[in-house]
C-alpha positions as CSV (number, residue, x, y, z in Angstrom):
1,M,5.9,-18.0,-14.1
2,S,7.4,-16.9,-17.3
3,D,9.6,-13.9,-17.6
4,I,7.6,-10.5,-18.4
5,K,8.5,-7.6,-20.5
6,L,7.2,-4.2,-20.1
7,F,6.8,-1.5,-22.6
8,Q,6.1,2.2,-22.3
9,I,4.0,3.8,-24.9
10,N,4.5,7.6,-25.4
11,N,3.2,9.7,-28.3
12,N,2.6,6.5,-30.6
13,K,6.3,5.2,-29.8
14,V,6.8,2.0,-27.9
15,T,10.1,1.5,-25.9
16,E,10.9,-1.5,-23.8
17,L,11.6,-0.6,-20.2
18,A,15.0,-1.5,-18.4
19,G,15.4,-4.9,-16.7
20,K,15.4,-3.2,-13.4
21,S,11.7,-2.4,-14.0
22,V,11.0,-5.9,-15.0
23,T,12.5,-7.4,-11.8
24,I,10.4,-4.8,-9.6
25,E,7.2,-5.7,-11.5
26,K,7.7,-9.4,-11.4
27,T,8.2,-9.3,-7.7
28,L,5.0,-7.4,-7.1
29,Q,3.1,-9.6,-9.8
30,I,4.1,-12.6,-7.7
31,L,3.3,-10.9,-4.3
32,F,-0.3,-10.2,-5.7
33,V,-1.1,-13.2,-7.3
34,N,0.2,-14.9,-4.1
35,L,-2.3,-12.8,-1.7
36,L,-5.2,-12.8,-4.3
37,S,-5.0,-16.6,-4.4
38,K,-5.0,-16.9,-0.4
39,E,-8.1,-14.2,-0.6
40,I,-9.8,-16.4,-2.9
41,N,-9.3,-19.5,-0.9
42,V,-10.7,-17.8,2.4
43,I,-13.7,-16.4,0.5
44,D,-14.3,-19.9,-1.3
45,N,-14.3,-21.5,2.4
46,L,-16.6,-18.9,3.7
47,V,-19.3,-19.6,0.8
48,K,-19.0,-23.3,1.2
49,K,-19.8,-22.9,5.0
50,V,-22.7,-20.8,4.4
51,M,-23.8,-22.8,1.5
52,G,-23.8,-26.0,3.5
């Protein structure tokens, strides 16, 4: 997964957020993607069972 940059927009001014925020956001992004992938896999398996 590539590094991400976070920006804040306030009154038409764009500011890059500090690295600490990026680390937290990247950790949350990885966690969310992993959990979502598992949920999609469970749903896919259920659909396959129901559809035969």
